[in-house]
N, C-alpha and C positions, 0 to 999 in steps of 0.2 A: 599821568601816572602819579600816585601819591609819593610824597617826599619821604615819609616815614612809614614803616611797616611793623606789624607786631611780630616780634621774634618768637620762634618756637621754644617751648620749654626744653631744657636739656635732660629731662627725665619725665617719667609718667606722673600722673596726679598723686599716686600713692607712695611715691619714693621717699617722702620726708616724714612718713608716719613713724612713731606716734606724736612727734613734735608738732606737725601741722597735718591736719586730716585732708583727704582728697577733695572734699567739697570746697574747702577754703581755697586750695590751690586752683581748682577749676574756675571758681567765681573770680578770684583775684586776678588771674591771668587773662581769662577769656572775656571777662566783662570790664573790670576796672582798668587793667593795663590797656586793653583795647580802646577804652574810652579816651585815654590820654593820647593815644596815637591818632585817633580820629579828630580829637580836639586840636591837636597841633596842625594837622593837615587842613582842617577847616579854617583855622585862624590864618594860615598862610594864604589861602584863597581869598579870604576877606581883606587881608592887607594888600594883595594884588589888585583887587577891585578898587580899594581906596586910592591906590596909586594911579590907576587908570582914570578914575573919575575926579582926581584931586579932591576927594572928599575925606577930610581928615578929622571930622568931628568926633569919631569914635576911636582915634588912634591910641589914646591912653589906655582904654580898656582892652583893645586888641593886643597891645604890647604886653600887658599883664597876663592876658590869656595865653599868649604864646609862651611866656616864661613858665607859667604854671603847667601847661600840658607838656611842653617839651622836657622840662625838668622831671616831671612825673614819668615820662617815657624813659628817660635816661636812667634814673634811679632804679626803676623796676627792671630794666634790662641788666643792670649790675646785680640787683638783688637775687634774681633767679640763679645766676651762676655762682654767687657767693655761698650757696647752700648745696649740700650733698647728703645723701642718706648715710654715708659712712664717714662723716666728718666729725668735727668737735675736737675737744681737748685743747691743746695749745700748740702753736707752731714750734717745731723743734728742728735743730740742725740735722738730726738723724733722718728726718723726713724730707730733706732737701729744701727746707725753707728757712735756713739759718740766717740769711740776710734780713729777712722780715723779722725774725725773732730778735736779732740784735738791734734793729731799728726801733722796735717796740720798747725794749729795755732802755735804750739810749734816750728815747723821747718821753717815756713815762716812769722810768725808774724800775719797773718790773712788769711782768705780764699781769700779775694780780692787780696792780694799780691801774693799768690800762683797762682791764676787764671791768673793774668797778666804775671807772669814769664813763666808759661807753654805755654800760648798763644803766647808770643813773641818767645820762643824757637822753637816752632813748625812752626810758620809762617816765621821765618827768616832762616830756614835751606837753605844752599846754594845748589841748585840742588835738589836731592832727600834725604829724611830722615824722622825722627820722632821726636816728642816731647814726653818725657817720664817722668812720676813720678815714682821714684824708691825708695825702701827701702835700705838704706846703712847700713849694719850690724856692721861695725866697730864703727860708731858713734851712731847707733841706731836711726837715724833720717831719714826723707824723703828728697830726693834731686830731682831736675829737671835735666834731661840730654837732650842734643841736639845730636841726633844720626844721623850721616851721613851714607847714604845708609841704611844698617840694623845693622851694627856691629861696626862702628867706634866711637871714642870719648866717650867710656863707662867705668865707674868705674868697675873694674873686679869682685867685689863681689856684686854689686848692683842687686836687684831683681825688675824688672818692675812690677808695679801694675796698672798703667793707661797709655795707649799709644794713641797718636794722629798720624795717618798716614798722612804725608805731601808729599807723592809721588803724582805726577800729576794724576796717574791712579785712585787715591782715590776720585778725585773731578772734574777733568777737563770737563767731559761731561756735568756737571751741573753748575759748578761755573766758567768755562773757566780759565782764569789766575788769578782769585781773590782768592788766597790761604788764605789770611787773613779772607775773608768772610766765607770760609769753616770752618776754625778753630774756629771762633766765633760761628758758628752754631753748631759745635760739642758739645758744652757745654749743649745743649738742649737734648742730648740723652745719657749723661754719666750715666752708671749704677753703682750708688754708693754702692749698695749692693755687687756687684761683686768686686769692688775696695776694699771695706772693708774686704771682705773674703781673698783677695790676700795679703793685708797688714797684717792681723792677722797670716796667714800662714807663710809669710816671717819673721815676728817678732819672731815666735815660733822656727824658725830654726837659730837664730842669732849666735849661737856658733859653727856652722859647718864650717865657713869659715877659721878661724884661731884657732886651738885648743890650749889651754893653755899648756905650757910645764910641 
């Protein structure tokens, strides 16, 4: 049995129109995300074979492949739930996400400051990557990370709660080479209820990274 499986979308292909068209959602989920799932499972099998045969010549590449495919699977699994057709705006206490709103203000000074930083981080990734809002447990604050590929340039203990996919396959069929336009449009479909739940769950586990002596 495969270790990792492709999760079902929480909505139909057309649910995020006009921000993201159905063709992109279908290809992105059914082809690209599926490829990361398969890649992670295949790499685990190859590592098992290497252990059985004590053949470690390819271990460096296999470990990189596992990090790449597994991180791609994890980030995409978050990405789909971070979006909703009736989302957008900003998190507000009136909508039941006041703790998240307060944390954003405490960590970035204002929602506008946070929005600007995450937008720039996602839009200026060199090549392929992500803009990520993450909970950093050592400081207990939210940080923005600019993730190259799927796994580079990341604080080791940080927990992603909101991810913007800036790979070309996420937008090119609709936005061509206008990555900035796509990132700006993404704010119209952010599911703040999902982000708030992820923030609360990450905050509740803040002592598991470094246990006190």
